[in-house]
C-alpha positions in Angstrom: 4.8 7.3 -23.0 1.9 9.6 -23.6 -1.3 7.9 -24.8 -5.0 8.5 -25.3 -7.6 6.1 -23.9 -8.2 4.9 -27.5 -4.5 4.0 -27.7 -4.8 1.9 -24.6 -7.9 0.2 -25.8 -6.1 -0.7 -29.0 -3.1 -2.1 -27.1 -5.4 -4.1 -24.7 -7.3 -5.5 -27.7 -4.0 -6.8 -29.0 -3.3 -8.5 -25.7 -6.7 -10.1 -25.9 -5.7 -11.8 -29.1 -2.9 -13.8 -27.5 -3.4 -17.5 -27.1 -5.0 -18.5 -23.8 -5.8 -15.9 -21.1 -3.8 -12.8 -20.5 -3.7 -10.9 -17.1 -3.1 -7.2 -17.4 -2.4 -5.0 -14.4 -3.2 -1.3 -14.2 -1.3 0.4 -11.3 -0.9 3.9 -10.0 -1.3 6.0 -6.9 -4.7 6.8 -5.4 -6.4 9.2 -7.8 -4.2 8.3 -10.8 -7.2 7.4 -13.0 -7.1 3.6 -12.8 -10.9 3.3 -12.7 -11.2 5.6 -15.7 -8.8 3.6 -17.8 -10.4 0.3 -16.8 -13.8 1.6 -17.7 -12.6 2.7 -21.1 -10.9 -0.8 -21.6 -14.1 -2.6 -20.5 -16.3 -0.5 -22.8 -13.9 -0.8 -25.7 -13.3 -4.6 -25.5 -16.8 -5.7 -24.4 -16.9 -9.5 -23.7 -13.2 -9.8 -24.5 -12.3 -8.4 -21.1 -13.4 -8.4 -17.4 -12.1 -6.0 -14.8 -11.2 -7.4 -11.4 -10.1 -4.8 -8.7 -7.5 -5.3 -6.1 -9.7 -3.2 -3.8 -12.1 -6.1 -3.4 -9.5 -7.5 -1.0 -9.6 -4.6 1.5 -9.8 -6.0 5.0 -13.2 -5.1 6.6 -13.4 -2.0 8.8 -14.1 -4.0 11.9 -11.0 -6.2 11.2 -8.9 -3.1 10.7 -10.2 -1.6 14.0 -9.2 -4.8 15.8 -5.8 -4.7 14.2 -5.4 -1.0 15.0 -5.1 -0.1 11.3 -8.4 1.6 10.5 -6.8 5.1 10.2 -4.4 3.6 7.7 -7.0 1.9 5.4 -5.5 1.6 2.0 -1.9 0.9 3.1 -0.3 -2.3 1.9 -0.9 -4.2 5.1 -4.7 -3.5 5.1 -5.5 -6.0 2.3 -5.9 -9.7 2.1 -2.8 -10.2 -0.1 -2.8 -14.0 -0.1 -6.5 -14.0 -1.0 -5.9 -11.6 -4.0 -3.0 -13.7 -5.2 -5.1 -16.9 -4.9 -7.7 -15.3 -7.1 -5.1 -14.3 -9.7 -3.8 -17.8 -9.8 -7.3 -19.2 -10.2 -7.9 -16.7 -13.1 -4.7 -17.8 -14.7 -5.6 -21.5 -14.4 -9.0 -21.1 -16.1 -10.1 -24.4 -14.5 -13.5 -23.1 -13.6 -16.4 -22.4 -15.9 -16.9 -19.1 -14.0 -14.6 -17.6 -11.4 -16.2 -15.1 -9.1 -14.3 -12.1 -7.8 -15.2 -9.5 -5.1 -16.0 -5.9 -5.8 -15.3 -2.9 -3.5 -18.2 -0.5 -3.0 -16.8 2.9 -2.2 -20.1 4.2 -1.0 -20.4 1.5 1.6 -16.6 1.3 2.2 -16.7 -2.5 2.1 -16.1 -5.4 -0.3 -18.9 -7.3 -1.8 -18.0 -11.0 -2.3 -18.5 -13.0 -5.5 -19.8 -9.9 -7.3 -17.8 -10.1 -10.5 -18.2 -13.2 -12.7 -15.3 -14.0 -15.0 -16.2 -16.7 -17.6 -13.5 -19.2 -18.6 -13.9 -17.9 -22.2 -12.8 -14.3 -21.4 -9.4 -13.9 -23.0 -8.3 -10.8 -21.0 -8.6 -10.1 -17.3 -7.7 -6.6 -16.2 -6.8 -6.1 -12.6 -6.2 -2.6 -11.1 -4.9 -1.4 -7.8 -2.2 0.5 -6.0 0.3 -2.2 -5.0 0.6 -4.5 -8.0 4.3 -3.5 -8.2 5.0 -3.2 -4.5 8.0 -5.3 -3.4 7.1 -6.4 0.1 4.5 -8.0 2.4 3.7 -10.7 -0.2 2.8 -8.2 -2.9 6.0 -9.1 -4.8 4.3 -12.3 -5.9 1.5 -10.4 -7.6 3.8 -9.0 -10.3 4.8 -12.6 -11.2 1.2 -13.5 -11.7 0.6 -10.8 -14.3 1.6 -10.8 -18.0 1.9 -7.0 -18.4 1.6 -4.0 -16.0 0.9 -0.4 -16.9 1.8 2.4 -14.5 -0.3 5.6 -14.7 1.8 8.6 -14.1 0.2 11.8 -12.7 1.7 14.9 -11.0 1.5 15.1 -7.2 -0.6 18.3 -7.3 -3.1 16.8 -9.7 -3.4 13.7 -7.5 -4.1 15.8 -4.4 -6.7 17.8 -6.3 -8.5 14.7 -7.5 -8.4 12.9 -4.1 -9.7 15.9 -2.2 -12.5 16.3 -4.7 -13.3 12.6 -4.4 -13.6 12.6 -0.7 -15.7 15.8 -0.7 -18.1 14.1 -3.2 -18.8 11.5 -0.4 -19.8 14.4 1.9 -16.6 15.3 3.7 -15.6 18.9 4.4 -12.6 20.3 2.5 -10.6 20.3 5.7 -11.4 16.7 6.6 -10.7 15.6 3.0 -7.4 17.4 2.8 -6.3 16.0 6.2 -7.0 12.4 5.0 -5.3 12.9 1.7 -2.2 14.4 3.2 -2.1 11.9 6.1 -3.0 8.7 4.3 -3.4 8.8 0.5 -0.1 10.7 -0.1 1.8 8.3 2.1 0.4 5.4 0.1 1.2 7.2 -3.1 4.9 7.4 -2.2 4.8 3.6 -1.6 3.2 3.0 -5.0 5.8 5.1 -6.7 8.6 2.8 -5.4 7.5 0.1 -7.9 7.2 2.4 -10.9 10.4 1.0 -12.5 8.9 -2.5 -12.6 6.2 -1.5 -15.0 6.1 -2.6 -18.7 4.7 0.8 -19.6 4.7 4.1 -17.8 1.8 6.1 -19.2 0.6 9.7 -19.1 -3.0 10.0 -20.3 -3.6 12.7 -22.9 -7.1 13.9 -23.9 
């Protein structure tokens, strides 16, 4: 389906009216616009929603170096999947007055622990990431923890343009940015696309 950000805010507001707590997943390839959608939902819903990113469970760079995976950062096996799933289950249970989630700082390239408070009274938790629909390495259990998942659909060329621009904004040269995108991000994007058919909605964002 094609939808505006306002359309998505309206649908998320409906989810927030369900009894109890609802967990909504926003999934897509790197550069698909997950952060943009989540920002719109957070702004539109205010205290009704909190955004919790999968990226808060990136393994630290030193750990990735020790594992020999630093140059593949962002691949499915470079995350603490059990830790992420544990957080989703805690958020589902609403047994704590406040549940604290980590946040990934792109500028620092590292996760900041206990940076996102989620009060028990928050009816909608939005979690975004690449591998919410991935069927392997423990990720298959994540889909079961979510009530609804939206897949953001973007053309390959548009994804490449966005990702190169993003890396250049952090100070990389065009050549270095393109090398990383073609060698890492696009490989990860192909993995993300494998789970597309498991989504409740496949969405193209319109202006």
